[in-house]
C-alpha positions as CSV (number, residue, x, y, z in Angstrom):
1,X,-5.1,27.4,-25.6
2,X,-7.9,27.9,-23.1
3,X,-7.7,25.4,-20.3
4,X,-10.5,24.0,-18.1
5,X,-10.7,25.5,-14.6
6,X,-8.3,23.7,-12.2
7,X,-6.5,21.7,-15.0
8,X,-3.1,23.1,-14.1
9,X,-3.8,22.6,-10.4
10,X,-4.8,19.0,-10.9
11,X,-1.7,18.2,-13.0
12,X,0.5,19.7,-10.2
13,X,-1.3,17.7,-7.5
14,X,-1.0,14.5,-9.6
15,X,2.7,15.1,-10.1
16,X,3.4,15.6,-6.4
17,X,1.2,12.7,-5.4
18,X,3.7,10.5,-7.3
19,X,6.6,12.2,-5.6
20,X,5.9,12.1,-1.8
21,X,9.3,13.5,-1.0
22,X,8.8,16.5,-3.3
23,X,10.0,17.7,-6.7
24,X,11.8,20.7,-8.1
25,X,10.0,23.4,-10.1
26,X,11.6,22.1,-13.3
27,X,10.5,18.6,-12.6
28,X,7.0,19.7,-11.8
29,X,6.8,21.8,-14.9
30,X,8.0,19.0,-17.1
31,X,5.5,16.6,-15.6
32,X,2.6,19.1,-16.0
33,X,3.5,19.6,-19.7
34,X,3.6,15.8,-20.2
35,X,0.2,15.5,-18.6
36,X,-1.8,18.4,-20.2
37,X,0.4,19.9,-22.9
38,X,2.4,23.2,-23.1
39,X,2.2,25.3,-19.9
40,X,4.6,28.2,-19.2
41,X,6.9,27.6,-16.3
42,X,5.9,31.0,-14.9
43,X,2.3,29.8,-14.6
44,X,3.3,26.7,-12.7
45,X,5.6,28.8,-10.5
46,X,2.9,31.3,-9.8
47,X,0.4,28.7,-8.9
48,X,2.8,27.0,-6.5
49,X,3.6,30.3,-4.8
50,X,0.0,31.4,-4.5
51,X,-1.1,28.1,-3.0
52,X,1.7,27.6,-0.5
53,X,1.1,26.7,2.3
54,X,-2.6,26.0,1.6
55,X,-2.0,23.2,-0.8
56,X,1.8,22.9,-1.1
57,X,4.8,23.0,1.2
58,X,8.2,24.5,0.1
59,X,10.7,21.9,1.3
60,X,13.8,23.5,-0.2
61,X,14.8,26.2,-2.6
62,X,12.5,25.9,-5.6
63,X,11.3,22.4,-4.4
64,X,7.7,21.6,-3.3
65,X,5.6,18.8,-1.9
66,X,1.9,18.3,-1.2
67,X,0.7,19.9,2.1
68,X,-2.6,18.7,3.4
69,X,-4.3,18.3,0.0
70,X,-7.1,15.7,0.2
71,X,-5.2,13.9,2.9
72,X,-7.5,14.7,5.9
73,X,-9.7,11.6,5.2
74,X,-6.8,9.2,5.1
75,X,-5.8,7.5,8.4
76,X,-2.1,7.6,9.3
77,X,-0.2,4.5,10.4
78,X,2.5,4.4,13.0
79,X,3.8,1.3,11.2
80,X,4.4,3.4,8.1
81,X,7.1,5.4,9.9
82,X,9.0,2.4,10.9
83,X,9.5,-1.1,9.5
84,X,6.0,-2.3,8.5
85,X,4.4,-4.9,10.6
86,X,3.8,-8.1,8.7
87,X,2.3,-11.6,9.0
88,X,3.2,-14.7,7.0
89,X,1.1,-17.7,6.4
90,X,2.3,-20.3,3.9
91,X,3.1,-18.5,0.6
92,X,1.0,-15.4,1.7
93,X,2.4,-12.3,3.3
94,X,0.3,-9.5,4.8
95,X,1.8,-6.1,5.5
96,X,0.4,-3.2,7.6
97,X,1.1,-0.2,5.5
98,X,-0.3,2.4,3.1
99,X,-0.3,0.8,-0.3
100,X,1.1,3.8,-2.1
101,X,4.0,4.1,0.4
102,X,4.6,0.4,0.0
103,X,4.5,0.5,-3.8
104,X,7.1,3.3,-3.8
105,X,9.6,1.0,-2.1
106,X,9.1,-2.0,-4.3
107,X,11.7,-2.9,-7.0
108,X,10.8,-2.8,-10.7
109,X,9.4,-6.0,-12.3
110,X,8.6,-7.6,-8.9
111,X,4.8,-8.2,-9.2
112,X,3.2,-10.6,-11.8
113,X,-0.5,-9.8,-11.2
114,X,-2.8,-7.7,-9.1
115,X,-6.3,-8.8,-7.9
116,X,-7.8,-6.3,-5.6
117,X,-11.1,-4.9,-4.2
118,X,-10.3,-1.2,-3.4
119,X,-12.6,1.3,-1.7
120,X,-14.8,2.2,-4.7
121,X,-15.3,5.8,-3.6
122,X,-12.4,6.3,-1.2
123,X,-14.7,8.1,1.3
124,X,-16.4,5.0,2.6
125,X,-13.2,3.8,4.2
126,X,-12.2,7.1,5.8
127,X,-11.7,7.1,9.6
128,X,-14.9,8.9,10.2
129,X,-17.1,6.6,8.1
130,X,-15.5,3.5,9.5
131,X,-16.1,4.6,13.0
132,X,-19.8,5.1,12.2
133,X,-19.9,1.6,10.6
134,X,-18.2,-0.1,13.5
135,X,-20.7,1.4,15.9
136,X,-23.5,-0.1,13.7
137,X,-24.8,3.3,12.7
138,X,-26.0,4.4,9.2
139,X,-25.8,7.9,7.9
140,X,-23.1,9.4,5.8
141,X,-22.2,7.0,3.0
142,X,-23.0,3.7,4.7
143,X,-26.5,2.3,4.7
144,X,-27.2,-0.4,7.3
145,X,-30.1,-2.5,5.9
146,X,-32.7,-4.0,8.2
147,X,-32.6,-7.7,8.9
148,X,-34.4,-9.9,6.3
149,X,-36.0,-13.2,7.3
150,X,-34.1,-13.1,10.6
151,X,-30.7,-12.7,8.8
152,X,-28.5,-9.7,9.4
153,X,-27.6,-8.1,6.0
154,X,-24.2,-6.5,5.2
155,X,-24.0,-2.7,5.1
156,X,-23.9,-1.1,1.7
157,X,-22.2,2.1,0.7
158,X,-24.4,4.7,-1.1
159,X,-22.2,6.2,-3.9
160,X,-25.0,8.6,-5.0
161,X,-24.0,10.8,-2.1
162,X,-20.5,11.4,-3.4
163,X,-19.8,15.1,-4.4
164,X,-18.1,16.3,-7.6
165,X,-15.0,16.9,-5.4
166,X,-15.1,13.3,-4.2
167,X,-15.3,12.0,-7.7
168,X,-12.4,14.2,-8.8
169,X,-10.3,12.9,-5.9
170,X,-11.3,9.3,-6.9
171,X,-10.0,9.9,-10.4
172,X,-6.7,11.5,-9.1
173,X,-6.2,8.7,-6.6
174,X,-6.5,5.8,-9.1
175,X,-4.4,7.5,-11.8
176,X,-1.6,8.1,-9.3
177,X,-2.0,4.5,-8.0
178,X,-1.9,3.1,-11.5
179,X,1.3,5.0,-12.2
180,X,2.9,3.5,-9.1
181,X,1.8,0.0,-10.2
182,X,3.3,0.5,-13.7
183,X,6.7,0.9,-12.1
184,X,6.6,-2.4,-10.2
185,X,4.7,-4.7,-12.5
186,X,6.4,-7.0,-15.0
187,X,5.4,-6.5,-18.6
188,X,2.2,-8.3,-19.3
189,X,1.0,-8.4,-15.7
190,X,-2.7,-8.6,-15.3
191,X,-4.5,-6.0,-13.0
192,X,-8.0,-7.0,-11.9
193,X,-9.9,-4.3,-10.0
194,X,-13.3,-4.7,-8.4
195,X,-15.6,-1.7,-9.0
196,X,-19.2,-0.5,-8.9
197,X,-21.4,0.2,-11.9
198,X,-21.8,3.9,-10.8
199,X,-18.1,4.5,-10.5
200,X,-16.3,2.1,-12.8
201,X,-16.1,4.5,-15.6
202,X,-14.0,6.9,-13.5
203,X,-11.7,4.2,-12.2
204,X,-11.3,2.7,-15.7
205,X,-10.4,6.1,-17.3
206,X,-7.9,6.9,-14.5
207,X,-6.2,3.5,-14.9
208,X,-6.0,3.9,-18.7
209,X,-4.5,7.4,-18.3
210,X,-1.9,5.9,-15.9
211,X,-0.4,3.8,-18.8
212,X,-2.1,0.5,-18.1
213,X,-3.7,-1.2,-21.1
214,X,-7.5,-1.8,-20.8
215,X,-8.4,-5.5,-21.6
216,X,-12.1,-5.5,-20.8
217,X,-14.1,-6.4,-17.7
218,X,-15.1,-9.4,-15.7
219,X,-18.8,-9.6,-14.9
220,X,-19.4,-11.2,-11.5
221,X,-23.0,-12.3,-11.7
222,X,-24.6,-12.1,-8.3
223,X,-27.8,-10.7,-6.9
224,X,-27.3,-7.9,-4.4
225,X,-29.7,-5.7,-2.4
226,X,-28.6,-2.6,-4.3
227,X,-31.3,-0.8,-6.4
228,X,-34.8,-1.9,-7.2
229,X,-36.4,0.4,-4.6
230,X,-39.5,2.5,-5.2
231,X,-39.3,6.3,-4.7
232,X,-38.6,7.1,-1.1
233,X,-41.6,8.5,0.7
234,X,-43.7,7.9,-2.4
235,X,-43.6,4.1,-2.7
236,X,-47.4,3.7,-2.6
237,X,-48.0,6.5,-5.1
238,X,-45.4,5.1,-7.5
239,X,-45.6,1.4,-6.7
240,X,-44.8,0.4,-10.2
241,X,-41.5,2.3,-10.4
242,X,-38.0,1.3,-9.4
243,X,-35.6,4.3,-9.1
244,X,-32.7,2.2,-10.3
245,X,-32.4,-1.3,-11.6
246,X,-31.8,-4.1,-9.1
247,X,-28.1,-4.8,-9.3
248,X,-27.5,-8.3,-10.6
249,X,-23.8,-8.0,-11.5
250,X,-20.5,-6.4,-10.4
251,X,-17.8,-5.1,-12.8
252,X,-14.2,-6.1,-12.2
253,X,-12.0,-4.0,-14.5
254,X,-9.3,-5.8,-16.5
255,X,-6.0,-4.1,-17.3
256,X,-2.5,-5.2,-18.3
257,X,0.9,-3.6,-18.3
258,X,1.9,-3.5,-22.0
259,X,3.8,-6.5,-23.1
260,X,7.3,-6.7,-24.6
261,X,7.1,-7.9,-28.2
262,X,4.7,-10.7,-28.9
263,X,2.6,-12.5,-26.3
264,X,4.7,-15.7,-26.7
265,X,7.9,-13.6,-26.2
266,X,6.5,-12.1,-23.1
267,X,5.4,-15.5,-21.7
268,X,8.8,-16.9,-22.2
269,X,10.6,-14.0,-20.5
270,X,8.2,-12.9,-17.8
271,X,5.6,-15.7,-17.6
272,X,2.8,-13.2,-18.1
273,X,0.6,-11.7,-20.9
274,X,-2.5,-13.8,-20.8
275,X,-4.9,-15.8,-18.6
276,X,-4.6,-19.4,-17.4
277,X,-7.2,-21.6,-19.1
278,X,-9.7,-23.5,-17.0
279,X,-8.9,-26.6,-18.9
280,X,-7.5,-27.7,-22.3
281,X,-11.0,-27.2,-23.7
282,X,-12.2,-24.2,-21.7
283,X,-10.6,-20.8,-21.8
284,X,-10.9,-18.3,-18.9
285,X,-14.1,-16.4,-19.4
286,X,-15.3,-12.9,-18.6
287,X,-18.6,-13.8,-17.0
288,X,-18.4,-15.7,-13.7
289,X,-21.5,-16.8,-11.8
290,X,-21.2,-16.1,-8.1
291,X,-23.5,-16.5,-5.2
292,X,-23.4,-13.9,-2.4
293,X,-20.7,-14.5,0.2
294,X,-21.7,-17.4,2.5
295,X,-22.5,-16.9,6.2
296,X,-19.6,-19.3,7.0
297,X,-17.1,-16.9,5.4
298,X,-18.7,-13.8,6.9
299,X,-18.4,-15.3,10.3
300,X,-14.7,-15.9,9.7
301,X,-14.0,-12.4,8.2
302,X,-16.5,-9.7,9.1
303,X,-15.5,-7.2,6.4
304,X,-18.3,-5.2,4.7
305,X,-16.9,-5.9,1.2
306,X,-16.0,-9.6,1.6
307,X,-16.1,-11.5,-1.7
308,X,-16.6,-15.3,-1.8
309,X,-13.8,-17.7,-2.1
310,X,-15.5,-19.6,-4.9
311,X,-15.3,-16.4,-7.1
312,X,-11.9,-15.2,-5.9
313,X,-10.1,-18.5,-6.4
314,X,-11.3,-18.6,-10.0
315,X,-10.0,-15.1,-10.7
316,X,-6.7,-15.5,-8.8
317,X,-6.0,-18.8,-10.5
318,X,-6.6,-17.2,-13.9
319,X,-4.4,-14.2,-13.6
320,X,-1.1,-16.1,-13.8
321,X,-1.1,-17.8,-17.2
322,X,1.6,-20.3,-16.4
323,X,0.7,-20.7,-12.7
324,X,3.9,-19.0,-11.5
325,X,4.6,-15.5,-10.0
326,X,3.6,-13.2,-7.3
327,X,0.0,-12.0,-6.9
328,X,-0.5,-8.7,-5.0
329,X,-3.5,-7.2,-3.3
330,X,-2.7,-3.5,-2.4
331,X,-6.1,-3.2,-0.6
332,X,-6.1,-6.4,1.3
333,X,-9.0,-5.8,3.7
334,X,-9.7,-9.1,5.5
335,X,-7.1,-11.0,3.3
336,X,-9.6,-12.9,1.2
337,X,-7.5,-12.5,-2.0
338,X,-4.4,-13.8,-0.2
339,X,-6.4,-16.7,1.2
340,X,-7.6,-17.5,-2.4
341,X,-4.0,-17.4,-3.7
342,X,-2.9,-19.7,-0.9
343,X,-5.7,-22.2,-1.7
344,X,-4.7,-22.4,-5.4
345,X,-0.9,-22.6,-4.6
346,X,0.3,-19.1,-5.6
347,X,2.7,-16.8,-3.8
348,X,0.9,-13.6,-2.7
349,X,1.5,-10.3,-0.8
350,X,-1.2,-8.0,0.5
351,X,-1.1,-4.5,2.0
352,X,-3.7,-3.1,4.5
353,X,-3.4,0.2,6.2
354,X,-6.3,-0.2,8.7
355,X,-4.9,-1.9,11.9
356,X,-8.4,-3.3,12.7
357,X,-8.7,-5.0,9.3
358,X,-5.0,-6.1,9.5
359,X,-5.7,-7.9,12.7
360,X,-8.9,-9.4,11.2
361,X,-7.0,-10.7,8.2
362,X,-4.3,-12.3,10.3
363,X,-7.0,-14.5,11.8
364,X,-9.0,-15.0,8.7
365,X,-6.4,-15.9,6.0
366,X,-5.6,-19.4,7.4
367,X,-9.3,-20.2,8.0
368,X,-10.5,-18.9,4.6
369,X,-7.7,-20.7,2.8
370,X,-8.6,-24.0,4.5
371,X,-12.3,-23.9,3.4
372,X,-13.5,-26.4,0.9
373,X,-15.6,-24.7,-1.7
374,X,-17.4,-25.7,-4.9
375,X,-15.2,-24.9,-7.8
376,X,-17.9,-25.4,-10.5
């Protein structure tokens, strides 16, 4: 069978991403066959040898690990080499660590739901791009909009500048992340992942290939400043044209770890498998109206992707159908999901690898959780 260019490489990389400590040639070959079909062991062996040390490192006889592949953009944490630094507030626990490293250490069947707002394109939260953003500079992937009516607007990432290699790395990352989640979620656990209309198809496909079961999308209805612009440097000539539609919604992908037996059986055993109803007469819905994040909240937590508590509390409350269990946010940012969980009375855990955002979240979680918001 004729294979696409790079297909064997991508399967080997995906295999080793899920095994940070390395794997034997036999283990790698078996995993590659599982991912893409029959592949001769000699082909896998040849590819590993030819690309060591460029992509792979030989850690022992016939055993390999990733070596510098797509890792240059990811900041390292001193805390990851020791016991992770953590912060506790009420039922919420925040951990300074890389989410993938943290997930590798968690026991099976330990997380009942995930609500998270990950970096949509990975690149925008690299060390280089974050340093630009913190200096208040645009360029690269971040666009810093001018003030409007005297109000400073939040920076926006421009995903149209992502390269094909960036998109491929995005797909690999979320598929490997989804596989790690599968190992620690209880059956029936909901996974709700914020995304972007330009990239959601890649993230959704990757999560489906990881073994998670797609259950639809939530539509967060909110007016943003994305899209609607006339052609650059030709806005007068083409004054009646918008290059892209003005964004008026945000997709949040819905997935679930497959249930055991019937929904009622899964609910009795694990407490998961559905969504908590808003009331006896009103089910949880997939369209949620949401205003932009209030200035009050942005002053508490100055994160570029901060979502409003009114929205997050509705989502977090809904993901535990019986109101019991642990909600995790592997990309905790400023801790807004943990604050929402604390406000609705749920136990939660969040992981953030950026020390600056970790320190921000420590201060923000108690203050965001204490806010009184309109629940309607």
